[in-house]
C-alpha positions, 0 to 999 in steps of 0.5 A: 742335227745331221753331220754331213762333213768333218775335217782334221788339221794335222801338223807334220814334218812333211805335208807332201809325203803325208798327202801322198800316203793318204792319196795312194792308200785311202783314195783321198784327192788333193783339194789345194796345196801351197808351200807347207800346206796340203788339203785333201778330201774324200767327198764320198764320205764327207771328210777332209784332212789338212796337213801343215808343215811343223814350224812353218805357217802356209805362205803365198797363194794356194793352188786350188782345184776348181769347183770345190770349197776349201776344207778350212774356211776359217784359215783360207778363203774359198773365193781367193785361195789366200790366207784369211786375216780372221778380221 
């Protein structure tokens, strides 16, 4: 089996500040964002980072950039960019 990608989800106090750090320091690109939620990707290495605000699950619609799948398909739907019910 060949692993072609991986993701990690981290709960942090400030997802925006954490995302800016990865963008500026390691060249990650913002894939989608909502209040309390930021998803970043490094497509060249097949790695994604998802930041969630501590104590606050994401709400509302995420702002997705076009033509990219979501990083966390178990939590977010790639076709609607809305939280999944898991049903």
